[in-house]
C-alpha positions as CSV (number, residue, x, y, z in Angstrom):
1,W,82.4,195.9,-65.7
2,Y,81.2,195.1,-62.6
3,H,77.5,195.6,-60.4
4,A,75.8,194.8,-57.6
5,H,74.1,191.1,-57.5
6,N,72.2,192.0,-54.6
7,R,69.1,193.4,-55.5
8,S,70.6,194.2,-58.9
9,W,67.1,195.4,-60.6
10,V,67.0,197.9,-58.0
11,Q,70.6,199.0,-57.1
12,V,72.1,198.9,-60.8
13,A,69.2,201.3,-61.8
14,R,70.4,203.5,-58.8
15,G,74.0,203.6,-60.1
16,L,75.8,201.0,-58.6
17,H,78.0,199.9,-60.9
18,G,81.1,200.8,-62.7
19,P,84.2,199.8,-65.1
20,L,87.1,197.3,-64.7
21,I,89.4,197.8,-67.5
22,V,92.3,195.4,-67.9
23,E,94.6,196.5,-69.9
24,E,96.8,194.6,-72.8
25,A,100.5,193.9,-72.2
26,V,100.9,196.1,-75.4
27,L,98.3,198.8,-75.5
28,P,97.1,199.6,-79.3
29,E,98.4,202.3,-81.0
30,V,95.7,205.2,-80.2
31,D,95.9,208.9,-79.3
32,R,93.3,208.9,-76.6
33,E,91.4,206.4,-75.1
34,E,87.6,206.8,-73.5
35,T,85.3,204.2,-71.6
36,L,82.2,205.4,-72.3
37,V,79.1,203.7,-69.7
38,L,75.8,204.3,-71.5
39,D,72.8,204.2,-69.3
40,D,69.4,205.4,-68.8
41,W,67.5,206.4,-65.9
42,L,63.9,206.6,-64.6
43,L,63.2,209.6,-63.0
44,D,60.3,211.0,-61.6
45,P,58.9,213.9,-63.8
46,E,57.7,216.2,-61.1
47,T,60.6,215.8,-58.0
48,A,63.5,214.8,-60.8
49,L,64.3,211.8,-58.3
50,I,64.8,208.4,-59.7
51,D,61.6,206.6,-59.9
52,D,60.9,204.3,-56.8
53,S,58.4,201.5,-59.0
54,F,60.9,199.1,-59.5
55,D,58.6,196.3,-58.6
56,H,55.9,197.5,-60.9
57,P,54.0,194.7,-63.0
58,M,54.4,196.5,-66.1
59,M,57.9,196.8,-65.9
60,M,58.5,193.0,-65.1
61,S,56.0,191.5,-67.6
62,H,56.5,193.7,-70.4
63,G,60.5,195.1,-71.8
64,G,61.6,195.7,-68.1
65,R,62.7,199.0,-66.3
66,I,63.2,201.7,-69.5
67,G,64.7,205.2,-68.6
68,N,63.5,208.5,-69.4
69,L,66.5,210.0,-69.2
70,I,69.7,208.6,-71.5
71,T,73.6,209.3,-70.3
72,T,77.3,208.3,-71.1
73,N,79.3,208.4,-67.9
74,G,76.2,209.8,-65.7
75,R,75.8,212.5,-68.6
76,S,73.0,213.5,-71.2
77,D,75.5,216.0,-73.3
78,L,79.0,214.0,-72.8
79,S,81.2,216.3,-75.6
80,I,84.7,214.8,-75.8
81,P,87.0,217.7,-77.6
82,V,88.9,215.9,-80.5
83,A,91.6,216.8,-83.7
84,Q,91.0,215.6,-87.4
85,H,92.6,212.2,-87.9
86,M,92.8,211.2,-84.2
87,R,92.7,207.9,-83.7
88,L,90.7,207.3,-80.2
89,R,89.8,203.7,-78.6
90,L,86.3,203.6,-77.2
91,R,85.4,201.1,-74.5
92,L,81.6,201.1,-74.6
93,I,79.7,199.2,-71.8
94,N,75.8,198.9,-71.8
95,A,74.8,198.9,-68.2
96,S,71.3,199.6,-68.7
97,N,68.3,197.6,-66.9
98,A,66.8,197.1,-70.3
99,R,67.4,199.5,-72.6
100,I,69.2,198.1,-76.1
101,F,71.7,200.9,-77.5
102,P,71.5,200.7,-81.4
103,L,74.5,202.6,-82.1
104,Q,76.5,204.1,-85.5
105,L,79.2,206.6,-86.1
106,A,78.5,210.0,-87.7
107,G,82.3,211.8,-89.1
108,L,83.9,208.8,-87.4
109,R,85.8,205.5,-89.3
110,G,85.8,202.9,-87.1
111,W,86.5,199.0,-86.3
112,T,85.3,197.1,-83.9
113,V,88.3,195.3,-82.1
114,A,86.8,193.3,-78.9
115,L,83.0,192.4,-78.3
116,D,82.4,191.7,-74.5
117,G,85.8,191.6,-73.3
118,M,87.1,189.2,-76.2
119,P,89.5,190.4,-79.0
120,L,88.2,189.9,-82.6
121,A,90.6,187.8,-84.5
122,Q,90.4,190.5,-87.1
123,P,89.1,194.0,-86.4
124,E,86.1,194.4,-88.4
125,P,84.8,197.7,-90.0
126,L,81.7,199.5,-88.5
127,E,79.9,200.3,-91.6
128,D,76.1,199.6,-90.2
129,V,74.3,199.6,-87.1
130,L,76.3,198.4,-84.1
131,V,73.6,197.1,-81.4
132,L,74.4,196.3,-77.4
133,A,72.4,195.0,-75.0
134,P,72.2,195.2,-71.5
135,A,75.5,194.1,-69.9
136,Q,77.2,194.1,-73.7
137,R,80.4,196.0,-74.3
138,A,82.4,196.7,-77.3
139,D,85.8,198.0,-77.9
140,L,86.0,200.1,-81.2
141,I,89.2,202.1,-82.5
142,V,88.1,205.2,-84.6
143,D,89.4,208.0,-86.8
144,V,88.2,211.2,-86.7
145,T,87.4,211.8,-90.6
146,T,85.1,215.3,-89.6
147,E,86.8,218.8,-90.2
148,A,87.9,221.2,-87.5
149,G,85.2,223.5,-86.4
150,E,82.8,220.8,-87.2
151,T,81.3,217.8,-84.9
152,A,81.6,214.3,-85.1
153,H,79.6,212.0,-83.4
154,L,78.3,208.3,-81.4
155,V,74.9,208.0,-82.7
156,R,71.9,206.5,-81.3
157,I,69.2,205.1,-83.0
158,G,65.7,205.7,-81.4
159,N,62.5,203.6,-82.2
160,D,61.3,205.7,-84.0
161,D,64.5,205.5,-85.9
162,R,65.4,209.1,-85.6
163,P,69.1,209.5,-84.8
164,A,70.3,210.9,-81.6
165,S,73.9,212.1,-80.3
166,Q,75.2,209.5,-77.8
167,V,78.7,211.1,-77.4
168,A,79.4,214.5,-79.1
169,F,83.3,214.8,-80.7
170,P,83.7,218.9,-81.3
171,V,86.6,219.0,-83.4
172,S,89.1,221.9,-83.3
173,G,92.5,221.4,-85.1
174,T,94.4,218.4,-87.0
175,G,96.1,215.8,-85.0
176,T,98.5,213.6,-87.9
177,Q,98.2,214.9,-90.9
178,S,96.9,212.1,-93.2
179,P,94.5,208.9,-92.3
180,R,96.0,206.0,-91.0
181,A,95.7,202.2,-91.9
182,A,93.4,200.0,-90.4
183,P,94.2,199.1,-86.9
184,A,95.8,195.8,-86.2
185,A,94.1,192.9,-84.1
186,L,94.3,193.1,-80.3
187,P,96.6,190.5,-78.9
188,P,94.3,187.1,-78.4
189,N,93.1,186.5,-74.7
190,P,93.1,182.9,-73.0
191,G,90.6,180.5,-73.6
192,D,89.0,182.6,-76.4
193,G,89.1,178.6,-78.5
194,L,86.0,176.8,-78.3
195,G,87.5,172.7,-79.9
196,F,85.4,170.3,-81.3
197,L,81.9,170.0,-80.3
198,A,80.3,167.1,-82.1
199,D,80.7,165.5,-78.5
200,A,79.4,168.1,-77.0
201,R,76.9,168.2,-74.1
202,P,73.0,168.9,-75.2
203,L,71.0,171.3,-73.2
204,R,67.8,173.1,-74.2
205,L,66.4,176.1,-72.6
206,V,62.9,177.7,-73.1
207,M,61.8,180.8,-72.0
208,S,58.3,181.3,-71.5
209,G,55.8,183.9,-69.9
210,G,55.6,188.0,-70.1
211,A,52.8,189.8,-70.6
212,M,51.0,188.4,-73.9
213,G,52.7,185.3,-73.5
214,R,51.4,182.3,-73.7
215,M,52.4,180.7,-70.2
216,D,49.8,178.9,-68.5
217,S,51.5,177.9,-65.2
218,A,55.4,177.3,-64.0
219,F,56.4,175.8,-60.9
220,L,57.9,178.0,-57.8
221,G,58.4,176.7,-54.6
222,G,58.0,172.9,-55.4
223,E,54.3,174.1,-56.4
224,R,52.7,174.2,-59.8
225,L,51.0,177.2,-59.9
226,G,48.9,178.9,-62.4
227,F,49.7,182.6,-64.4
228,R,47.9,185.0,-62.4
229,A,49.2,183.0,-59.1
230,L,52.8,183.4,-60.0
231,A,51.8,187.2,-61.2
232,A,50.8,188.3,-57.3
233,R,53.8,186.7,-56.4
234,G,56.3,189.1,-58.6
235,R,56.8,186.1,-61.2
236,F,56.1,186.9,-65.0
237,W,58.7,184.7,-66.0
238,A,59.7,181.0,-66.2
239,F,63.2,178.9,-67.7
240,N,62.5,175.3,-68.3
241,E,59.0,175.7,-66.2
242,M,60.8,177.0,-63.5
243,A,59.9,180.9,-62.5
244,E,62.9,181.5,-59.4
245,M,66.1,179.8,-59.2
246,T,66.3,176.1,-58.8
247,Q,68.0,174.1,-56.2
248,A,69.9,172.0,-58.6
249,P,71.6,173.6,-61.6
250,L,70.7,173.2,-65.3
251,A,73.7,171.2,-65.8
252,D,76.2,170.0,-63.8
253,L,79.5,169.9,-66.1
254,S,83.0,168.5,-65.7
255,L,86.0,171.1,-66.1
256,G,87.0,170.9,-69.5
257,E,83.3,169.4,-71.0
258,P,82.0,170.7,-74.6
259,V,78.2,172.2,-74.3
260,R,76.0,173.2,-76.9
261,L,73.1,174.9,-75.5
262,E,69.7,176.0,-77.4
263,I,67.6,178.6,-76.4
264,V,63.8,179.0,-77.2
265,N,62.5,182.3,-76.3
266,E,58.6,181.5,-76.7
267,T,58.1,185.1,-75.7
268,V,57.2,188.5,-77.4
269,F,60.0,190.3,-75.3
270,P,64.1,190.1,-76.7
271,H,65.9,189.2,-73.9
272,A,70.1,189.8,-73.2
273,M,70.9,186.2,-72.2
274,H,74.1,186.6,-70.0
275,L,76.5,183.5,-68.9
276,H,78.7,184.3,-66.2
277,G,82.1,183.0,-65.9
278,M,82.8,181.7,-69.6
279,H,82.5,182.7,-73.3
280,F,80.3,180.9,-76.0
281,R,80.0,180.9,-79.9
282,E,76.6,180.8,-81.6
283,I,75.9,177.6,-83.8
284,R,74.8,178.0,-87.1
285,D,74.3,174.4,-89.2
286,G,76.2,172.7,-86.5
287,R,79.2,175.1,-86.7
288,P,80.4,177.6,-84.4
289,V,80.4,181.1,-85.9
290,G,81.2,184.5,-84.7
291,P,83.3,186.0,-82.0
292,M,83.4,184.8,-78.3
293,R,80.7,186.8,-76.5
294,D,79.3,186.4,-73.1
295,T,75.9,187.7,-73.3
296,L,73.3,187.2,-76.5
297,L,70.6,189.2,-77.0
298,V,67.7,186.7,-77.8
299,A,64.7,188.1,-80.3
300,A,61.0,187.6,-79.3
301,Q,59.9,183.9,-81.1
302,E,63.4,183.3,-81.4
303,T,65.8,180.7,-81.4
304,R,69.6,180.1,-81.1
305,E,72.5,177.9,-80.1
306,I,75.4,178.5,-78.1
307,G,78.6,176.6,-77.5
308,F,81.1,176.0,-75.2
309,V,83.6,174.8,-73.2
310,A,83.5,174.4,-69.3
311,D,86.8,175.6,-68.7
312,N,86.0,177.8,-65.4
313,P,85.5,176.1,-61.9
314,G,82.5,176.9,-60.1
315,D,79.0,177.8,-59.9
316,W,77.9,180.4,-62.6
317,L,74.5,182.2,-63.0
318,F,73.1,181.7,-66.4
319,H,70.2,184.9,-66.5
320,C,68.7,187.3,-68.8
321,H,70.2,190.7,-68.3
322,M,67.2,192.9,-68.6
323,L,67.0,192.8,-64.7
324,S,63.8,192.8,-63.7
325,H,63.1,189.9,-66.0
326,A,65.7,188.1,-63.8
327,E,64.3,189.3,-60.6
328,S,60.8,188.3,-61.7
329,G,61.8,184.0,-63.1
330,M,64.5,184.1,-65.5
331,M,67.5,183.2,-63.8
332,T,69.6,179.6,-64.1
333,W,72.7,178.5,-63.6
334,V,75.3,176.0,-63.8
335,R,78.1,174.1,-62.2
336,V,81.4,173.4,-63.3
337,T,83.5,170.9,-61.1
């Protein structure tokens, strides 16, 4: 997907974003494809207009701008008619400023076939909860198992663990006569390998600040300021004690150089860490594991490690995609030359 990067914590919250789809040369065998943009909107309860308190310190210093109206493709009641045994490809995009979407299938049998635009080596059955942090994407292939006259759902799990329908799929009639076999893997994208990381450049990023945090001070404009002085200037977070985008990059990398980056979250909030221009794998016990991603949800008080190859020349942002957090200090960058 694509979104505005000028005052993004304001413009994305106003809806300036949209899907950007690059299709495979050979498309998977499905009956229907739907792109589903998940979002939320913070509306004034009296006027129903978008609440314009974008710079409110509470939003910036806590979990971010969380809306009171949750939508898919701009609708709070999206309904897509289907038939039993129909096979769908669902392209999910979390375009919200800060909301984390835990999702489940009801009346659907599904497989995850791609994450953050990168196909998985093999489709993975979706039997539990799929968590989409801000900026994360997932491609699902699902079969409609609910009988005609009933309704299947893409279900959102709320903070109170209550399920709610994110998208309804009313079933009318029958498509193919019987369930199909599991889908084949999508063709791999170029650059989906990681290579050897034994000699990778070690980097470390420490996230600090926020409400109930322990950040006493950080640098802003070349000067070390206390937390109250930072807050007065709209800065509540820091990367490696820097509460702003730096002139120098976090790392100056050579093209093709492998990197290991330790991410330490010292705050009491989760952060969706998003790398522009490249994809990474998580590293556990010294080995790369799991799918290629470009956005990683790092929980409160958690330390994670990622590995990637600097395979794309340019200057690339690395920031929290809770966009109020990025604006108020959680942003850095790497250079690949």
